[in-house]
DRENNU-223416 format. One line per field, with one value per atom (N, C-alpha, C): x, y, z; atom name; residue in three letters. Coordinates in nm, 4 decimals. Layout:
u = c(X:...);
v = c(Y:...);
w = c(Z:...);
atom = c(CA:...);
res = c(Ala:...);
***
This chain:
u = c(-4.3089:-4.2545:-4.1362:-4.0824:-3.9492:-3.8517:-3.7443:-3.6544:-3.5625:-3.5138:-3.4810:-3.3244:-3.2153:-3.0762:-3.0676:-3.0045:-2.9530:-2.8742:-2.7643:-2.6897:-2.7942:-2.8907:-2.9846:-3.0862:-3.1193:-3.1863:-3.1276:-3.0054:-2.9311:-2.8233:-2.8618:-2.7699:-2.7007:-2.7940:-2.6900:-2.6060:-2.5770:-2.4689:-2.3467:-2.3725:-2.2090:-2.1262:-2.2125:-2.1404:-2.0803:-2.0931:-2.0275:-1.9396:-1.9428:-1.9234:-1.7782:-1.6768:-1.5400:-1.5170:-1.6150:-1.6426:-1.6936:-1.8022:-1.8454:-1.7344:-1.6810:-1.5910:-1.4690:-1.4481:-1.3223:-1.4108:-1.4837:-1.5540:-1.4771:-1.4325:-1.3960:-1.4810:-1.6051:-1.6879:-1.6517:-1.5843:-1.5250:-1.6245:-1.7315:-1.8515:-1.8352:-1.7217:-1.6951:-1.8128:-1.8695:-2.0026:-2.0933:-2.1104:-2.2230:-2.1547:-2.0426:-2.0149:-1.9669:-2.0602:-2.0369:-2.0805:-2.0399:-2.0563:-2.2098:-2.2909:-2.4138:-2.3771:-2.3262:-2.2756:-2.3906:-2.5187:-2.6197:-2.6659:-2.6266:-2.6715:-2.5902:-2.6345:-2.5491:-2.5560:-2.4775:-2.3298:-2.3507:-2.2322:-2.2445:-2.2864:-2.3537:-2.3527:-2.2375:-2.1683:-2.1119:-2.1288:-2.0881:-2.1426:-2.3240:-2.3432:-2.4978:-2.4999:-2.6160:-2.6414:-2.7926:-2.8405:-3.0163:-3.0616:-3.0159:-3.0568:-3.0521:-2.9653:-2.9345:-2.9940:-3.0137:-3.0766:-3.2468:-3.2733:-3.4410:-3.4755:-3.3879:-3.4436:-3.4087:-3.4388:-3.3825:-3.2459:-3.2028:-3.0201:-3.0093:-3.0640:-3.0428:-2.9591:-2.8521:-2.7348:-2.7948:-2.9083:-2.9124:-2.9641:-3.0029:-3.0703:-2.9815:-2.8174:-2.7476:-2.6108:-2.5361:-2.4152:-2.3558:-2.3205:-2.2156:-2.2943:-2.4260:-2.5162:-2.5699:-2.5920:-2.6189:-2.5204:-2.3763:-2.2557:-2.2396:-2.2932:-2.2941:-2.3722:-2.4971:-2.6145:-2.5804:-2.5186:-2.4909:-2.3879:-2.2831:-2.1569:-2.2050:-2.2751:-2.3750:-2.4467:-2.4714:-2.5292:-2.4488:-2.2950:-2.1835:-2.1663);
v = c(-3.9763:-4.0048:-4.0497:-4.1705:-4.2190:-4.1511:-4.0856:-4.0420:-4.1537:-4.1422:-4.2834:-4.1904:-4.2462:-4.1895:-4.2278:-4.1274:-4.1296:-4.2695:-4.2936:-4.4282:-4.5284:-4.5277:-4.6643:-4.6603:-4.5008:-4.5179:-4.5746:-4.5236:-4.5386:-4.6038:-4.7388:-4.8530:-4.8618:-4.8538:-4.8898:-4.8366:-4.7092:-4.6357:-4.6682:-4.7359:-4.8173:-4.8677:-4.9283:-5.0165:-4.9436:-4.7731:-4.6901:-4.5982:-4.5932:-4.4767:-4.4497:-4.5252:-4.4619:-4.4134:-4.4373:-4.3960:-4.2435:-4.2530:-4.1057:-4.0094:-4.0370:-3.9764:-3.9276:-3.9920:-3.9971:-3.8475:-3.8710:-3.7639:-3.6009:-3.5521:-3.4302:-3.3211:-3.3698:-3.2590:-3.1962:-3.2986:-3.2411:-3.2147:-3.2816:-3.2815:-3.3784:-3.4340:-3.5361:-3.6229:-3.6477:-3.7757:-3.6959:-3.5560:-3.5165:-3.4901:-3.5272:-3.4925:-3.5979:-3.7008:-3.8535:-3.8194:-3.9458:-3.8919:-4.0208:-3.9666:-4.0573:-4.0939:-4.2507:-4.3092:-4.3724:-4.3543:-4.3944:-4.3085:-4.1703:-4.1148:-4.1167:-4.0649:-4.0614:-3.9315:-3.8290:-3.8890:-3.8292:-3.9266:-3.9108:-3.7606:-3.7845:-3.6526:-3.6232:-3.5384:-3.5045:-3.4012:-3.4419:-3.3169:-3.3573:-3.4778:-3.5084:-3.5157:-3.4599:-3.4786:-3.4405:-3.5603:-3.5664:-3.4849:-3.5160:-3.4271:-3.2633:-3.2372:-3.0511:-3.0288:-3.1361:-3.0621:-3.0631:-3.1425:-3.1656:-3.1205:-3.0493:-2.9807:-2.8222:-2.7650:-2.6298:-2.5958:-2.6871:-2.6957:-2.6750:-2.6752:-2.6654:-2.7897:-2.7284:-2.8720:-2.9745:-2.9864:-3.1118:-3.2036:-3.1434:-3.2535:-3.3411:-3.3035:-3.3678:-3.4124:-3.5122:-3.5878:-3.4994:-3.3561:-3.3037:-3.2878:-3.2108:-3.1951:-3.3055:-3.4251:-3.5165:-3.5737:-3.5747:-3.6096:-3.5218:-3.4086:-3.3025:-3.3283:-3.3646:-3.4015:-3.5278:-3.6388:-3.7639:-3.7242:-3.6705:-3.6344:-3.5496:-3.5106:-3.4325:-3.5276:-3.6087:-3.7273:-3.8027:-3.8042:-3.8514:-3.7208);
w = c(1.2224:1.1054:1.1176:1.0770:1.0603:0.9691:1.0248:0.9126:0.8806:0.7457:0.6603:0.6391:0.6682:0.6571:0.5032:0.4411:0.2981:0.2758:0.3872:0.3827:0.3188:0.3875:0.4004:0.2790:0.2694:0.1454:0.0021:-0.0214:-0.1485:-0.1362:-0.0707:-0.0260:-0.1768:-0.3105:-0.4209:-0.4604:-0.4163:-0.4559:-0.3806:-0.2894:-0.2485:-0.3521:-0.4211:-0.5512:-0.6338:-0.6427:-0.7222:-0.6380:-0.5427:-0.4483:-0.5093:-0.5268:-0.5220:-0.6981:-0.7652:-0.8953:-0.8997:-0.7689:-0.7802:-0.7132:-0.6290:-0.5692:-0.6275:-0.7470:-0.8297:-0.9493:-0.9758:-1.0692:-1.0311:-1.1440:-1.1221:-1.1915:-1.2468:-1.3155:-1.4232:-1.5002:-1.6161:-1.7289:-1.7033:-1.7982:-1.9430:-1.9406:-2.0880:-2.0793:-1.9957:-2.0013:-2.0703:-2.0859:-2.1652:-2.2886:-2.3242:-2.4550:-2.5139:-2.4941:-2.5810:-2.7285:-2.8366:-2.9434:-2.9882:-3.0681:-3.0968:-3.2235:-3.2552:-3.3680:-3.4180:-3.3637:-3.4614:-3.5502:-3.5316:-3.6594:-3.7732:-3.8847:-3.9903:-4.0661:-4.0713:-4.0008:-3.8499:-3.7722:-3.6354:-3.5695:-3.4599:-3.3962:-3.2742:-3.2677:-3.1675:-3.0585:-2.9345:-2.8504:-2.8087:-2.7956:-2.7529:-2.6021:-2.5932:-2.4024:-2.4036:-2.4237:-2.3987:-2.2894:-2.1843:-2.0649:-2.1064:-2.1430:-2.1700:-2.2918:-2.3817:-2.5103:-2.5030:-2.3807:-2.3981:-2.2566:-2.1942:-2.0255:-2.0751:-1.9622:-1.9489:-1.9210:-1.9378:-1.9312:-1.7589:-1.6679:-1.5553:-1.4767:-1.4051:-1.3935:-1.3441:-1.2482:-1.1830:-1.2823:-1.4155:-1.4938:-1.5669:-1.5630:-1.6281:-1.5580:-1.5891:-1.5117:-1.4193:-1.4350:-1.3499:-1.2533:-1.2364:-1.1683:-1.0593:-1.1145:-1.0571:-0.9559:-1.0041:-0.9450:-0.8355:-0.8128:-0.7161:-0.6041:-0.6391:-0.5448:-0.4955:-0.5492:-0.5074:-0.3928:-0.4365:-0.3390:-0.2017:-0.2118:-0.0671:-0.0070:-0.0299:0.0186:0.1446:0.0959:0.1839:0.2529);
atom = c(N:CA:C:N:CA:C:N:CA:C:N:CA:C:N:CA:C:N:CA:C:N:CA:C:N:CA:C:N:CA:C:N:CA:C:N:CA:C:N:CA:C:N:CA:C:N:CA:C:N:CA:C:N:CA:C:N:CA:C:N:CA:C:N:CA:C:N:CA:C:N:CA:C:N:CA:C:N:CA:C:N:CA:C:N:CA:C:N:CA:C:N:CA:C:N:CA:C:N:CA:C:N:CA:C:N:CA:C:N:CA:C:N:CA:C:N:CA:C:N:CA:C:N:CA:C:N:CA:C:N:CA:C:N:CA:C:N:CA:C:N:CA:C:N:CA:C:N:CA:C:N:CA:C:N:CA:C:N:CA:C:N:CA:C:N:CA:C:N:CA:C:N:CA:C:N:CA:C:N:CA:C:N:CA:C:N:CA:C:N:CA:C:N:CA:C:N:CA:C:N:CA:C:N:CA:C:N:CA:C:N:CA:C:N:CA:C:N:CA:C:N:CA:C:N:CA:C:N:CA:C:N:CA:C:N:CA:C:N:CA:C:N:CA:C);
res = c(Met:Met:Met:Val:Val:Val:Glu:Glu:Glu:Ile:Ile:Ile:Lys:Lys:Lys:Ala:Ala:Ala:Glu:Glu:Glu:Glu:Glu:Glu:Lys:Lys:Lys:Tyr:Tyr:Tyr:Val:Val:Val:His:His:His:Leu:Leu:Leu:Lys:Lys:Lys:Lys:Lys:Lys:Val:Val:Val:Lys:Lys:Lys:Asp:Asp:Asp:Ala:Ala:Ala:Ile:Ile:Ile:Leu:Leu:Leu:Gln:Gln:Gln:Cys:Cys:Cys:Ile:Ile:Ile:Ser:Ser:Ser:Cys:Cys:Cys:Gly:Gly:Gly:Asp:Asp:Asp:Cys:Cys:Cys:Arg:Arg:Arg:Glu:Glu:Glu:Ala:Ala:Ala:Thr:Thr:Thr:Asp:Asp:Asp:Tyr:Tyr:Tyr:Thr:Thr:Thr:Met:Met:Met:Asp:Asp:Asp:Pro:Pro:Pro:Pro:Pro:Pro:Lys:Lys:Lys:Trp:Trp:Trp:Gly:Gly:Gly:Val:Val:Val:Cys:Cys:Cys:Val:Val:Val:Ala:Ala:Ala:Arg:Arg:Arg:Glu:Glu:Glu:His:His:His:Thr:Thr:Thr:Ser:Ser:Ser:Gly:Gly:Gly:Phe:Phe:Phe:Glu:Glu:Glu:Pro:Pro:Pro:Phe:Phe:Phe:Phe:Phe:Phe:Gly:Gly:Gly:Arg:Arg:Arg:Gly:Gly:Gly:Lys:Lys:Lys:Met:Met:Met:Gln:Gln:Gln:Ile:Ile:Ile:Ile:Ile:Ile:Arg:Arg:Arg:Ser:Ser:Ser:Ile:Ile:Ile:Trp:Trp:Trp);
***
């Protein structure tokens, strides 16, 4: 079985590598505002609201996983 290196498998991440490495895991990305609701809903995080809340399901956890590849 041929092992594929993460750098080869996830080549599309190279385009956003700088942004990934600048992330400080503040959680602001999951504190977005849903302006489509009337009245607007603050603190929307679809992944957190519709999953067990396990960290890898939302932004902060995904960033940690992506960073571990490098």
